[in-house]
Structures are given as C-alpha cells and as structure tokens.
OpenMM code with the backbone's topology and positions (N, CA, C; nanometers):
from openmm import Vec3, app, unit

residues = "UNK UNK UNK UNK UNK UNK UNK UNK UNK UNK UNK UNK UNK UNK UNK UNK UNK UNK UNK UNK UNK UNK UNK UNK UNK UNK UNK UNK UNK UNK UNK UNK UNK UNK UNK UNK UNK UNK UNK UNK UNK UNK UNK UNK UNK UNK UNK UNK UNK UNK UNK UNK UNK UNK UNK UNK UNK UNK UNK UNK UNK UNK UNK UNK UNK UNK UNK UNK UNK UNK UNK UNK UNK UNK UNK UNK UNK UNK UNK UNK UNK UNK UNK UNK UNK UNK UNK UNK UNK UNK UNK UNK UNK UNK UNK UNK UNK UNK UNK UNK UNK UNK UNK UNK UNK UNK UNK UNK UNK UNK UNK UNK UNK UNK UNK UNK UNK UNK UNK UNK UNK UNK UNK UNK UNK UNK UNK UNK UNK UNK UNK UNK UNK UNK UNK UNK UNK UNK UNK UNK UNK UNK UNK UNK UNK UNK UNK UNK UNK UNK UNK UNK UNK UNK UNK UNK UNK UNK UNK UNK UNK UNK".split()
positions = [
    Vec3(0.9220, 2.8452, -1.2027),
    Vec3(0.8740, 2.7232, -1.1438),
    Vec3(0.7225, 2.7118, -1.1568),
    Vec3(0.6520, 2.8237, -1.1490),
    Vec3(0.5064, 2.8179, -1.1577),
    Vec3(0.4600, 2.7573, -1.2893),
    Vec3(0.5256, 2.7950, -1.3996),
    Vec3(0.4892, 2.7401, -1.5300),
    Vec3(0.5152, 2.5908, -1.5382),
    Vec3(0.6271, 2.5471, -1.4843),
    Vec3(0.6588, 2.4042, -1.4842),
    Vec3(0.5560, 2.3272, -1.4029),
    Vec3(0.5216, 2.3784, -1.2858),
    Vec3(0.4234, 2.3104, -1.2013),
    Vec3(0.2862, 2.3047, -1.2686),
    Vec3(0.2499, 2.4108, -1.3377),
    Vec3(0.1217, 2.4128, -1.4089),
    Vec3(0.1204, 2.3090, -1.5211),
    Vec3(0.2283, 2.2995, -1.5967),
    Vec3(0.2369, 2.2014, -1.7055),
    Vec3(0.2333, 2.0582, -1.6516),
    Vec3(0.3029, 2.0342, -1.5416),
    Vec3(0.3038, 1.9002, -1.4815),
    Vec3(0.1650, 1.8658, -1.4299),
    Vec3(0.1001, 1.9608, -1.3663),
    Vec3(-0.0361, 1.9364, -1.3165),
    Vec3(-0.1300, 1.9039, -1.4319),
    Vec3(-0.1192, 1.9793, -1.5412),
    Vec3(-0.2032, 1.9520, -1.6580),
    Vec3(-0.1814, 1.8095, -1.7072),
    Vec3(-0.0566, 1.7684, -1.7216),
    Vec3(-0.0267, 1.6326, -1.7686),
    Vec3(-0.0819, 1.5284, -1.6717),
    Vec3(-0.0626, 1.5513, -1.5435),
    Vec3(-0.1102, 1.4550, -1.4430),
    Vec3(-0.2619, 1.4444, -1.4438),
    Vec3(-0.3307, 1.5574, -1.4428),
    Vec3(-0.4764, 1.5558, -1.4334),
    Vec3(-0.5459, 1.5150, -1.5619),
    Vec3(-0.4838, 1.5402, -1.6763),
    Vec3(-0.5482, 1.5099, -1.8045),
    Vec3(-0.5070, 1.3748, -1.8620),
    Vec3(-0.4167, 1.3053, -1.7944),
    Vec3(-0.3723, 1.1752, -1.8441),
    Vec3(-0.2764, 1.1852, -1.9615),
    Vec3(-0.2165, 1.3010, -1.9818),
    Vec3(-0.1184, 1.3187, -2.0895),
    Vec3(0.0155, 1.2585, -2.0475),
    Vec3(0.0870, 1.1976, -2.1401),
    Vec3(0.2181, 1.1407, -2.1071),
    Vec3(0.3130, 1.2481, -2.0555),
    Vec3(0.3896, 1.2115, -1.9540),
    Vec3(0.4842, 1.3036, -1.8916),
    Vec3(0.6110, 1.2280, -1.8557),
    Vec3(0.7238, 1.2871, -1.8903),
    Vec3(0.8541, 1.2369, -1.8500),
    Vec3(0.9313, 1.3549, -1.7925),
    Vec3(0.9660, 1.3454, -1.6659),
    Vec3(1.0430, 1.4507, -1.6008),
    Vec3(1.1745, 1.3937, -1.5527),
    Vec3(1.2848, 1.4555, -1.5930),
    Vec3(1.4161, 1.4081, -1.5509),
    Vec3(1.4866, 1.5190, -1.4740),
    Vec3(1.5644, 1.4810, -1.3752),
    Vec3(1.6423, 1.5734, -1.2931),
    Vec3(1.5522, 1.6829, -1.2349),
    Vec3(1.5580, 1.8047, -1.2867),
    Vec3(1.4703, 1.9112, -1.2383),
    Vec3(1.3234, 1.8786, -1.2593),
    Vec3(1.2913, 1.8038, -1.3653),
    Vec3(1.1532, 1.7618, -1.3885),
    Vec3(1.1044, 1.6679, -1.2798),
    Vec3(1.1929, 1.5809, -1.2329),
    Vec3(1.1629, 1.4937, -1.1187),
    Vec3(1.1308, 1.5795, -0.9975),
    Vec3(1.2180, 1.6751, -0.9704),
    Vec3(1.2026, 1.7609, -0.8535),
    Vec3(1.0714, 1.8390, -0.8592),
    Vec3(1.0418, 1.8977, -0.9739),
    Vec3(0.9180, 1.9746, -0.9886),
    Vec3(0.7950, 1.8845, -0.9807),
    Vec3(0.8026, 1.7637, -1.0335),
    Vec3(0.6884, 1.6713, -1.0268),
    Vec3(0.6576, 1.6342, -0.8818),
    Vec3(0.7601, 1.6162, -0.8013),
    Vec3(0.7388, 1.5856, -0.6594),
    Vec3(0.6710, 1.7035, -0.5898),
    Vec3(0.7170, 1.8230, -0.6171),
    Vec3(0.6566, 1.9423, -0.5561),
    Vec3(0.5118, 1.9568, -0.6010),
    Vec3(0.4864, 1.9393, -0.7304),
    Vec3(0.3484, 1.9509, -0.7816),
    Vec3(0.2578, 1.8491, -0.7142),
    Vec3(0.3021, 1.7262, -0.7044),
    Vec3(0.2225, 1.6203, -0.6421),
    Vec3(0.1984, 1.6527, -0.4946),
    Vec3(0.3019, 1.6953, -0.4254),
    Vec3(0.2886, 1.7282, -0.2835),
    Vec3(0.1872, 1.8402, -0.2622),
    Vec3(0.1943, 1.9409, -0.3460),
    Vec3(0.1033, 2.0546, -0.3292),
    Vec3(-0.0406, 2.0213, -0.3697),
    Vec3(-0.0570, 1.9582, -0.4846),
    Vec3(-0.1906, 1.9443, -0.5414),
    Vec3(-0.2595, 1.8118, -0.5154),
    Vec3(-0.1867, 1.7096, -0.4790),
    Vec3(-0.2484, 1.5814, -0.4451),
    Vec3(-0.2483, 1.5620, -0.2933),
    Vec3(-0.1336, 1.5879, -0.2325),
    Vec3(-0.1228, 1.5713, -0.0878),
    Vec3(-0.1850, 1.6888, -0.0113),
    Vec3(-0.2037, 1.8013, -0.0809),
    Vec3(-0.2608, 1.9191, -0.0154),
    Vec3(-0.1609, 1.9974, 0.0677),
    Vec3(-0.0326, 1.9788, 0.0400),
    Vec3(0.0729, 2.0481, 0.1139),
    Vec3(0.1094, 2.1773, 0.0405),
    Vec3(0.0333, 2.2810, 0.0594),
    Vec3(0.0565, 2.4085, -0.0094),
    Vec3(0.1955, 2.4640, 0.0186),
    Vec3(0.2550, 2.4244, 0.1305),
    Vec3(0.3865, 2.4753, 0.1679),
    Vec3(0.5020, 2.3866, 0.1214),
    Vec3(0.4742, 2.2875, 0.0372),
    Vec3(0.5806, 2.2015, -0.0162),
    Vec3(0.6737, 2.2855, -0.1028),
    Vec3(0.8032, 2.2708, -0.0787),
    Vec3(0.9012, 2.3552, -0.1469),
    Vec3(1.0265, 2.2778, -0.1850),
    Vec3(1.1120, 2.3473, -0.2565),
    Vec3(1.2441, 2.3000, -0.2986),
    Vec3(1.3463, 2.3703, -0.2093),
    Vec3(1.4303, 2.2953, -0.1407),
    Vec3(1.5259, 2.3538, -0.0471),
    Vec3(1.6258, 2.4487, -0.1132),
    Vec3(1.6486, 2.4326, -0.2419),
    Vec3(1.7432, 2.5220, -0.3099),
    Vec3(1.6847, 2.6620, -0.3249),
    Vec3(1.5558, 2.6709, -0.3584),
    Vec3(1.4935, 2.8009, -0.3817),
    Vec3(1.4191, 2.8543, -0.2595),
    Vec3(1.3919, 2.7674, -0.1640),
    Vec3(1.3239, 2.8088, -0.0406),
    Vec3(1.3917, 2.7399, 0.0783),
    Vec3(1.5152, 2.7811, 0.1089),
    Vec3(1.5928, 2.7105, 0.2121),
    Vec3(1.5323, 2.7142, 0.3524),
    Vec3(1.4453, 2.8083, 0.3809),
    Vec3(1.3834, 2.8183, 0.5140),
    Vec3(1.2485, 2.7470, 0.5215),
    Vec3(1.2126, 2.6757, 0.4169),
    Vec3(1.0832, 2.6081, 0.4106),
    Vec3(1.0642, 2.5104, 0.5261),
    Vec3(0.9416, 2.5016, 0.5722),
    Vec3(0.9079, 2.4048, 0.6762),
    Vec3(0.8792, 2.2667, 0.6174),
    Vec3(0.8557, 2.2614, 0.4845),
    Vec3(0.8264, 2.1336, 0.4199),
    Vec3(0.9080, 2.1205, 0.2909),
    Vec3(1.0394, 2.1020, 0.3031),
    Vec3(1.1252, 2.0883, 0.1838),
    Vec3(1.1178, 1.9452, 0.1288),
    Vec3(1.0232, 1.9198, 0.0400),
    Vec3(1.0091, 1.7837, -0.0148),
    Vec3(1.1259, 1.7492, -0.1062),
    Vec3(1.1937, 1.8508, -0.1568),
    Vec3(1.3169, 1.8329, -0.2336),
    Vec3(1.4293, 1.8948, -0.1515),
    Vec3(1.5302, 1.8123, -0.1206),
    Vec3(1.6384, 1.8560, -0.0325),
    Vec3(1.7740, 1.8235, -0.0942),
    Vec3(1.8752, 1.8862, -0.0398),
    Vec3(2.0122, 1.8609, -0.0827),
    Vec3(2.0447, 1.7142, -0.0577),
    Vec3(2.0996, 1.6490, -0.1579),
    Vec3(2.1383, 1.5090, -0.1435),
    Vec3(2.2606, 1.4984, -0.0527),
    Vec3(2.2646, 1.3948, 0.0272),
    Vec3(2.3813, 1.3739, 0.1129),
    Vec3(2.5076, 1.3577, 0.0298),
    Vec3(2.4939, 1.2911, -0.0825),
    Vec3(2.6065, 1.2691, -0.1722),
    Vec3(2.5651, 1.3231, -0.3090),
    Vec3(2.6144, 1.4409, -0.3460),
    Vec3(2.5763, 1.5027, -0.4719),
    Vec3(2.6023, 1.4129, -0.5914),
    Vec3(2.5201, 1.4283, -0.6928),
    Vec3(2.5299, 1.3457, -0.8127),
    Vec3(2.5661, 1.4303, -0.9338),
    Vec3(2.6646, 1.5160, -0.9187),
    Vec3(2.7075, 1.6027, -1.0279),
    Vec3(2.8117, 1.5281, -1.1103),
    Vec3(2.7771, 1.5084, -1.2372),
    Vec3(2.8622, 1.4359, -1.3323),
    Vec3(2.9007, 1.2974, -1.2802),
    Vec3(2.8023, 1.2285, -1.2268),
    Vec3(2.8189, 1.0931, -1.1753),
    Vec3(2.7424, 0.9973, -1.2647),
    Vec3(2.7990, 0.8807, -1.2862),
    Vec3(2.7303, 0.7708, -1.3548),
    Vec3(2.7228, 0.6570, -1.2544),
    Vec3(2.6024, 0.5975, -1.2424),
    Vec3(2.5860, 0.4939, -1.1405),
    Vec3(2.4791, 0.3930, -1.1812),
    Vec3(2.4839, 0.2780, -1.1152),
    Vec3(2.3860, 0.1716, -1.1384),
    Vec3(2.2530, 0.2075, -1.0732),
    Vec3(2.1457, 0.1682, -1.1406),
    Vec3(2.0091, 0.1926, -1.0931),
    Vec3(1.9319, 0.0628, -1.1092),
    Vec3(1.8645, 0.0214, -1.0024),
    Vec3(1.7843, -0.1009, -1.0033),
    Vec3(1.6402, -0.0635, -1.0363),
    Vec3(1.5819, -0.1307, -1.1365),
    Vec3(1.4460, -0.1014, -1.1832),
    Vec3(1.3476, -0.2015, -1.1249),
    Vec3(1.2373, -0.1520, -1.0722),
    Vec3(1.1376, -0.2393, -1.0108),
    Vec3(1.0598, -0.3174, -1.1158),
    Vec3(1.0374, -0.4465, -1.0923),
    Vec3(0.9549, -0.5265, -1.1831),
    Vec3(0.8145, -0.4660, -1.1942),
    Vec3(0.7579, -0.4714, -1.3134),
    Vec3(0.6234, -0.4214, -1.3366),
    Vec3(0.6132, -0.2726, -1.3606),
    Vec3(0.7232, -0.2008, -1.3510),
    Vec3(0.7196, -0.0559, -1.3716),
    Vec3(0.7311, -0.0220, -1.5204),
    Vec3(0.6862, 0.0968, -1.5562),
    Vec3(0.6986, 0.1438, -1.6941),
    Vec3(0.8459, 0.1610, -1.7308),
    Vec3(0.9236, 0.2079, -1.6346),
    Vec3(1.0658, 0.2279, -1.6607),
    Vec3(1.1350, 0.0941, -1.6886),
    Vec3(1.0962, -0.0080, -1.6155),
    Vec3(1.1523, -0.1432, -1.6374),
    Vec3(1.1125, -0.1937, -1.7758),
    Vec3(0.9881, -0.1688, -1.8145),
    Vec3(0.9411, -0.2098, -1.9476),
    Vec3(1.0169, -0.1358, -2.0578),
    Vec3(1.0475, -0.0088, -2.0348),
    Vec3(1.1188, 0.0700, -2.1363),
    Vec3(1.2608, 0.0182, -2.1569),
    Vec3(1.3287, -0.0142, -2.0493),
    Vec3(1.4677, -0.0585, -2.0585),
    Vec3(1.4809, -0.2089, -2.0835),
    Vec3(1.3774, -0.2845, -2.0510),
    Vec3(1.3753, -0.4300, -2.0690),
    Vec3(1.4932, -0.4999, -2.0007),
    Vec3(1.5238, -0.4536, -1.8791),
    Vec3(1.6266, -0.5185, -1.7973),
    Vec3(1.6040, -0.4777, -1.6517),
    Vec3(1.6775, -0.5421, -1.5635),
    Vec3(1.6601, -0.5187, -1.4198),
    Vec3(1.7452, -0.4056, -1.3653),
    Vec3(1.8570, -0.3773, -1.4303),
    Vec3(1.9497, -0.2763, -1.3814),
    Vec3(2.0104, -0.2004, -1.4983),
    Vec3(2.0268, -0.0714, -1.4791),
    Vec3(2.0840, 0.0146, -1.5827),
    Vec3(2.1961, 0.0984, -1.5213),
    Vec3(2.2727, 0.1634, -1.6067),
    Vec3(2.3731, 0.2610, -1.5630),
    Vec3(2.3412, 0.3903, -1.6365),
    Vec3(2.3187, 0.4969, -1.5596),
    Vec3(2.2827, 0.6267, -1.6178),
    Vec3(2.3601, 0.7380, -1.5500),
    Vec3(2.3584, 0.8550, -1.6136),
    Vec3(2.4308, 0.9703, -1.5630),
    Vec3(2.3401, 1.0708, -1.4934),
    Vec3(2.4016, 1.1485, -1.4083),
    Vec3(2.3318, 1.2507, -1.3305),
    Vec3(2.4062, 1.3826, -1.3416),
    Vec3(2.3339, 1.4891, -1.3138),
    Vec3(2.3935, 1.6203, -1.2919),
    Vec3(2.3010, 1.6963, -1.1968),
    Vec3(2.2928, 1.6486, -1.0733),
    Vec3(2.2029, 1.7132, -0.9780),
    Vec3(2.2584, 1.7034, -0.8370),
    Vec3(2.2122, 1.7950, -0.7555),
    Vec3(2.2525, 1.7972, -0.6150),
    Vec3(2.1329, 1.7832, -0.5215),
    Vec3(2.0111, 1.7830, -0.5789),
    Vec3(1.8896, 1.7773, -0.4980),
    Vec3(1.8044, 1.6586, -0.5384),
    Vec3(1.7341, 1.6028, -0.4403),
    Vec3(1.6465, 1.4891, -0.4660),
    Vec3(1.5359, 1.4832, -0.3629),
    Vec3(1.4633, 1.3755, -0.3655),
    Vec3(1.3506, 1.3564, -0.2751),
    Vec3(1.3988, 1.3530, -0.1302),
    Vec3(1.3376, 1.4338, -0.0470),
    Vec3(1.3704, 1.4369, 0.0945),
    Vec3(1.3142, 1.3095, 0.1593),
    Vec3(1.4006, 1.2219, 0.2119),
    Vec3(1.3531, 1.0953, 0.2680),
    Vec3(1.2547, 1.1119, 0.3836),
    Vec3(1.2549, 1.2282, 0.4455),
    Vec3(1.1616, 1.2565, 0.5541),
    Vec3(1.0162, 1.2473, 0.5076),
    Vec3(0.9909, 1.2708, 0.3775),
    Vec3(0.8544, 1.2731, 0.3257),
    Vec3(0.8220, 1.1524, 0.2373),
    Vec3(0.9172, 1.0633, 0.2190),
    Vec3(0.9007, 0.9502, 0.1265),
    Vec3(0.7783, 0.8658, 0.1567),
    Vec3(0.7620, 0.8195, 0.2779),
    Vec3(0.6519, 0.7275, 0.3065),
    Vec3(0.5161, 0.7935, 0.2876),
    Vec3(0.5037, 0.9191, 0.3234),
    Vec3(0.3745, 0.9869, 0.3039),
    Vec3(0.3481, 1.0153, 0.1565),
    Vec3(0.4512, 1.0566, 0.0824),
    Vec3(0.4320, 1.0846, -0.0605),
    Vec3(0.3962, 0.9587, -0.1386),
    Vec3(0.4478, 0.8455, -0.0967),
    Vec3(0.4241, 0.7204, -0.1702),
    Vec3(0.3165, 0.6342, -0.1047),
    Vec3(0.2323, 0.6947, -0.0246),
    Vec3(0.1240, 0.6204, 0.0403),
    Vec3(0.0019, 0.6048, -0.0497),
    Vec3(0.0027, 0.6702, -0.1649),
    Vec3(-0.1092, 0.6630, -0.2586),
    Vec3(-0.0644, 0.6082, -0.3929),
    Vec3(-0.0928, 0.6828, -0.4991),
    Vec3(-0.0637, 0.6369, -0.6349),
    Vec3(0.0786, 0.6659, -0.6833),
    Vec3(0.1539, 0.7443, -0.6095),
    Vec3(0.2929, 0.7718, -0.6461),
    Vec3(0.3796, 0.6612, -0.5871),
    Vec3(0.4582, 0.5969, -0.6724),
    Vec3(0.5405, 0.4868, -0.6216),
    Vec3(0.6835, 0.4953, -0.6711),
    Vec3(0.7723, 0.4480, -0.5867),
    Vec3(0.9137, 0.4379, -0.6223),
    Vec3(0.9278, 0.3227, -0.7205),
    Vec3(0.9912, 0.3485, -0.8353),
    Vec3(1.0070, 0.2428, -0.9355),
    Vec3(1.1527, 0.2158, -0.9710),
    Vec3(1.2441, 0.2918, -0.9126),
    Vec3(1.3868, 0.2656, -0.9312),
    Vec3(1.4631, 0.3257, -0.8143),
    Vec3(1.5750, 0.2593, -0.7799),
    Vec3(1.6587, 0.3064, -0.6702),
    Vec3(1.8034, 0.2696, -0.7005),
    Vec3(1.8936, 0.3366, -0.6320),
    Vec3(2.0334, 0.3001, -0.6490),
    Vec3(2.0645, 0.1808, -0.5594),
    Vec3(2.1858, 0.1352, -0.5626),
    Vec3(2.2220, 0.0156, -0.4845),
    Vec3(2.2167, 0.0394, -0.3340),
    Vec3(2.2188, 0.1651, -0.2920),
    Vec3(2.2068, 0.1974, -0.1495),
    Vec3(2.0605, 0.2125, -0.1070),
    Vec3(1.9690, 0.2002, -0.2053),
    Vec3(1.8266, 0.2108, -0.1749),
    Vec3(1.7688, 0.3496, -0.1895),
    Vec3(1.8478, 0.4461, -0.2372),
    Vec3(1.7986, 0.5830, -0.2557),
    Vec3(1.7081, 0.5905, -0.3791),
    Vec3(1.6014, 0.6674, -0.3688),
    Vec3(1.5030, 0.6816, -0.4768),
    Vec3(1.5675, 0.7452, -0.5994),
    Vec3(1.5445, 0.6832, -0.7144),
    Vec3(1.5971, 0.7367, -0.8405),
    Vec3(1.4889, 0.7550, -0.9463),
    Vec3(1.3694, 0.6977, -0.9238),
    Vec3(1.2580, 0.7187, -1.0165),
    Vec3(1.1264, 0.6970, -0.9438),
    Vec3(1.0254, 0.7709, -0.9900),
    Vec3(0.8893, 0.7603, -0.9383),
    Vec3(0.7934, 0.7519, -1.0558),
    Vec3(0.6809, 0.6861, -1.0346),
    Vec3(0.5746, 0.6798, -1.1353),
    Vec3(0.4408, 0.6928, -1.0658),
    Vec3(0.3432, 0.7427, -1.1394),
    Vec3(0.2049, 0.7402, -1.0929),
    Vec3(0.1417, 0.6136, -1.1468),
    Vec3(0.0948, 0.5265, -1.0589),
    Vec3(0.0413, 0.3984, -1.1059),
    Vec3(-0.1004, 0.4078, -1.1584),
    Vec3(-0.1677, 0.5218, -1.1442),
    Vec3(-0.3033, 0.5390, -1.1977),
    Vec3(-0.3034, 0.6304, -1.3212),
    Vec3(-0.1899, 0.6447, -1.3853),
    Vec3(-0.1734, 0.7361, -1.4993),
    Vec3(-0.1185, 0.6558, -1.6172),
    Vec3(-0.1593, 0.6885, -1.7403),
    Vec3(-0.1091, 0.6130, -1.8567),
    Vec3(0.0433, 0.6157, -1.8716),
    Vec3(0.1069, 0.7293, -1.8438),
    Vec3(0.2532, 0.7383, -1.8521),
    Vec3(0.2974, 0.8636, -1.7795),
    Vec3(0.3336, 0.8489, -1.6546),
    Vec3(0.3850, 0.9593, -1.5739),
    Vec3(0.5077, 0.9052, -1.5038),
    Vec3(0.6255, 0.9352, -1.5601),
    Vec3(0.7521, 0.8795, -1.5141),
    Vec3(0.8471, 0.9944, -1.4827),
    Vec3(0.9095, 0.9881, -1.3659),
    Vec3(1.0078, 1.0884, -1.3284),
    Vec3(1.1361, 1.0181, -1.2855),
    Vec3(1.2487, 1.0725, -1.3274),
    Vec3(1.3784, 1.0143, -1.2913),
    Vec3(1.4709, 1.1232, -1.2398),
    Vec3(1.5456, 1.0902, -1.1378),
    Vec3(1.6459, 1.1836, -1.0899),
    Vec3(1.7666, 1.1823, -1.1840),
    Vec3(1.7905, 1.0683, -1.2462),
    Vec3(1.8974, 1.0595, -1.3460),
    Vec3(1.8483, 1.1188, -1.4776),
    Vec3(1.9393, 1.1330, -1.5721),
    Vec3(1.9076, 1.1975, -1.6991),
    Vec3(1.9274, 1.1009, -1.8162),
    Vec3(1.8243, 1.0238, -1.8504),
    Vec3(1.8380, 0.9274, -1.9595),
    Vec3(1.8643, 0.9941, -2.0946),
    Vec3(1.8267, 1.1198, -2.1080),
    Vec3(1.8461, 1.1908, -2.2348),
    Vec3(1.9934, 1.2092, -2.2689),
    Vec3(2.0810, 1.1926, -2.1712),
    Vec3(2.2246, 1.2054, -2.1968),
    Vec3(2.2750, 1.0984, -2.2940),
    Vec3(2.2029, 0.9878, -2.3062),
    Vec3(2.2415, 0.8821, -2.4014),
    Vec3(2.2410, 0.9350, -2.5440),
    Vec3(2.1534, 1.0310, -2.5718),
    Vec3(2.1444, 1.0875, -2.7068),
    Vec3(2.2740, 1.1585, -2.7460),
    Vec3(2.3481, 1.2084, -2.6480),
    Vec3(2.4750, 1.2741, -2.6773),
    Vec3(2.5771, 1.1770, -2.7357),
    Vec3(2.5541, 1.0476, -2.7121),
    Vec3(2.6422, 0.9429, -2.7654),
    Vec3(2.5786, 0.8728, -2.8856),
    Vec3(2.4678, 0.9295, -2.9344),
    Vec3(2.4020, 0.8721, -3.0509),
    Vec3(2.3088, 0.7557, -3.0206),
    Vec3(2.2773, 0.7334, -2.8945),
    Vec3(2.1899, 0.6241, -2.8547),
    Vec3(2.0526, 0.6789, -2.8183),
    Vec3(1.9464, 0.6293, -2.8816),
    Vec3(1.8118, 0.6766, -2.8437),
    Vec3(1.7779, 0.6309, -2.7014),
    Vec3(1.7433, 0.7224, -2.6124),
    Vec3(1.7092, 0.6847, -2.4749),
    Vec3(1.5813, 0.5995, -2.4706),
    Vec3(1.5839, 0.4860, -2.4034),
    Vec3(1.4646, 0.4017, -2.3946),
    Vec3(1.3424, 0.4741, -2.3384),
    Vec3(1.3625, 0.5623, -2.2413),
    Vec3(1.2468, 0.6342, -2.1863),
    Vec3(1.1905, 0.7352, -2.2851),
    Vec3(1.2740, 0.7923, -2.3703),
    Vec3(1.2237, 0.8827, -2.4741),
    Vec3(1.1383, 0.8048, -2.5739),
    Vec3(1.1848, 0.6856, -2.6109),
    Vec3(1.1040, 0.6009, -2.7008),
    Vec3(0.9718, 0.5636, -2.6349),
    Vec3(0.9742, 0.5316, -2.5057),
    Vec3(0.8516, 0.4957, -2.4339),
    Vec3(0.7565, 0.6152, -2.4253),
    Vec3(0.8102, 0.7344, -2.4047),
    Vec3(0.7276, 0.8552, -2.4015),
    Vec3(0.6610, 0.8776, -2.5365),
    Vec3(0.7364, 0.8653, -2.6445),
    Vec3(0.6806, 0.8839, -2.7789),
    Vec3(0.5718, 0.7806, -2.8057),
    Vec3(0.5950, 0.6584, -2.7659),
    Vec3(0.4927, 0.5539, -2.7843),
    Vec3(0.3682, 0.5862, -2.7047),
    Vec3(0.3829, 0.6386, -2.5837),
    Vec3(0.2678, 0.6754, -2.5021),
    Vec3(0.1917, 0.7913, -2.5666),
    Vec3(0.2642, 0.8860, -2.6251),
    Vec3(0.2003, 0.9991, -2.6938),
    Vec3(0.1220, 0.9501, -2.8159),
    Vec3(0.1752, 0.8525, -2.8843),
    Vec3(0.1082, 0.7990, -3.0036),
    Vec3(-0.0230, 0.7285, -2.9684),
    Vec3(-0.0351, 0.6837, -2.8447),
    Vec3(-0.1570, 0.6122, -2.8029),
    Vec3(-0.2713, 0.7049, -2.7667),
    Vec3(-0.2445, 0.8345, -2.7498),
    Vec3(-0.3544, 0.9252, -2.7091),
    Vec3(-0.4226, 0.9884, -2.8272),
] * unit.nanometer
topology = app.Topology()
chain = topology.addChain("A")
for resn in residues:
    res = topology.addResidue(resn, chain)
    for name in ("N", "CA", "C"):
        topology.addAtom(name, app.Element.getBySymbol(name[0]), res)
C-alpha cells in the first residue's frame, strides 16, 4: 500500500494524469485523507479493522460481480469521457468511501462526480488537477469485451497533453 500511496501522491502533486479504479479509488481516498486533509490515521477497514478513522469501509451492499447504472455529474471529466448522463459498468469490490467522512473529504477540491441511483458515491475527481479521476467501478472491464474504455481513452489523451 505504501508504494501505491506514494505513486498517487506523486501524480496528485505533480499534476500527472491519474486514473484509479476499484482499489485505486480506495487508495486515492486514503492518500488524499492523509496528505491533504492531514489525517495521518486515515485507513482502510479491510487492512486496519480497528482504525479510528476508516475512510474506506465495508459497503452495506457488496458490489462483487455486479453491473449497475451510474449517474455522471454534468461538467465532470468522467461525463466528458463517456459523453452521456448515465452509464452501466461492472464492479468487483466490497469496500468504498465511508459516508461518515464524505462531507469533510469533499469540502475542498475533491468532488463527487458520479453516483448510483441510490446516491452512493461511485466516482471522485480533483477539480484543481488536469486529470485525477477515481472510480469505484471498473471501466477497464469493457476491454474484456473488445470495447475501448472511455476513461482509458481520456487518460491517454490527458497524458498526451503533458
């Protein structure tokens, strides 16, 4: 985890394009909580179940091998990549953003840019970064069906701009 957090911090601080899906989403939240919010004790409930600040917690309804609708916020990078208001994507995760910390985590430059129909967070972006997108769903799964994932194309385009 330390290596992942270091790489995410480098991308965030240097303005390098970053796309984190599933575990990448989870690690990006922890990195942001620790290094931007100053919460040195921010943890993942799976690896630190006794943590006092589990910013990543077990989802009430696990998303293992689930496909579901996701609503994309207008003006977001993710919305621009998909060029539509709603998508259907697959998941393979049991952990996500702990709602207890949502309002504090999104009080600055980190913003929710996609949610499911029940309003649960499914994507976050840094609005002061050229391309920092995290999704709880796994858009890369489209490649298994021979379809180029829109977020992968958007990431490549962002890399080409630097």
